C-alpha positions as CSV (number, residue, x, y, z in Angstrom):
1,M,0.1,-0.1,0.1
2,R,2.8,2.4,0.8
3,I,4.3,1.9,-2.9
4,L,0.9,2.7,-4.4
5,R,0.4,6.3,-2.9
6,P,3.7,7.5,-4.4
7,L,3.2,5.7,-7.6
8,T,-0.4,7.1,-8.0
9,T,1.0,10.6,-7.4
10,V,3.7,10.3,-9.9
11,L,1.3,9.1,-12.3
12,M,-1.2,11.9,-11.7
13,I,1.5,14.4,-12.1
14,I,2.6,13.0,-15.5
15,M,-1.0,13.0,-16.6
16,L,-1.6,16.4,-15.7
17,S,1.4,17.7,-17.2
18,L,1.0,15.9,-20.7
19,P,-1.4,18.6,-22.1
20,V,1.0,21.4,-21.1
21,I,4.0,19.8,-22.4
22,G,2.3,19.0,-25.8
23,C,0.8,22.5,-26.2
24,T,3.0,25.1,-28.1
25,P,1.5,28.5,-27.8
26,T,0.8,30.0,-31.1
27,M,-0.6,33.5,-32.5
28,G,-1.6,34.6,-35.8
29,R,-2.2,32.1,-38.6
30,P,-0.1,30.6,-41.6
31,F,-0.2,32.6,-44.8
32,P,1.3,31.8,-48.2
33,V,4.7,33.3,-47.7
34,K,5.9,32.5,-51.4
35,Q,3.4,35.1,-52.5
36,V,5.0,38.1,-50.8
37,R,7.2,38.5,-54.1
38,Q,4.0,39.3,-56.0
39,I,3.3,42.4,-54.1
40,E,4.0,45.5,-56.0
41,I,4.3,48.9,-54.4
42,D,2.0,51.7,-55.9
43,K,0.2,48.9,-58.1
44,T,-1.2,46.0,-55.9
45,T,-4.7,46.7,-54.4
46,Q,-6.2,46.0,-51.2
47,A,-8.6,43.5,-52.9
48,E,-5.6,41.8,-54.6
49,I,-3.8,41.2,-51.4
50,R,-7.1,39.9,-49.6
51,Q,-7.1,37.6,-52.9
52,M,-3.5,36.5,-52.3
53,F,-3.4,36.2,-48.5
54,G,-7.0,36.1,-47.2
55,D,-8.2,38.2,-44.2
56,P,-5.5,39.8,-42.4
57,W,-4.9,38.6,-38.9
58,R,-4.7,42.2,-37.5
59,T,-5.5,45.6,-38.9
60,G,-4.4,48.9,-37.8
61,L,-3.3,52.4,-38.6
62,E,0.4,53.8,-38.9
63,D,0.8,57.5,-39.5
64,G,-3.1,57.6,-40.3
65,K,-2.8,55.0,-42.9
66,R,-4.4,51.6,-43.1
67,T,-2.3,48.6,-42.2
68,W,-2.8,44.9,-42.5
69,T,-0.7,42.4,-40.6
70,Y,-0.4,38.7,-41.5
71,G,1.5,36.9,-38.9
72,E,2.4,33.5,-37.6
73,Y,4.1,33.3,-34.3
74,S,5.2,30.3,-32.3
75,M,8.0,29.0,-30.4
76,N,9.7,27.7,-33.7
77,I,8.3,29.9,-36.3
78,T,8.0,33.7,-36.5
79,R,6.8,35.2,-39.8
80,D,5.4,38.7,-40.1
81,L,4.1,40.6,-43.3
82,V,2.9,44.2,-42.6
83,I,1.3,45.9,-45.6
84,R,0.6,49.7,-45.7
85,F,-1.9,51.2,-47.9
86,D,-2.5,54.7,-49.2
87,D,-5.9,56.6,-49.5
88,Q,-6.8,54.7,-52.5
89,N,-6.3,51.3,-51.0
90,V,-3.2,50.6,-53.0
91,V,-0.1,49.2,-51.3
92,K,2.3,52.1,-50.4
93,S,4.9,49.9,-48.6
94,Y,5.4,46.4,-46.9
95,S,7.7,44.5,-44.8
96,F,8.4,40.9,-44.3
97,S,10.3,39.2,-41.8
98,S,10.9,35.6,-40.9
99,S,12.8,33.4,-38.6
100,V,12.7,30.5,-41.1
101,P,15.8,29.8,-43.1
102,E,14.1,28.8,-46.3
103,D,12.3,32.2,-46.4
104,E,15.5,33.9,-46.6
105,N,15.6,34.0,-50.6
106,L,12.1,35.3,-50.8
């Protein structure tokens, strides 16, 4: 009986920690990274961006101009695409950052 109590306690600790160990916190959502090269400043429209990448993960304003963010953030992968639009909803600028070595040649 004395052996069962510590064994039961150890098994409970292992069972309770499995969901925590197996979960990797993530934010954002994957997006088609290879299409970043298709973005053309002063030409690509907001509608075309939505068609290429889907709905943005986050929207906002920078210097009074609309911004869309596509991002994938986890312990292993960080990818971030921020697109800035002018008043006519055309891409004014964008930035892409990634921690994935394969994305270096985009």
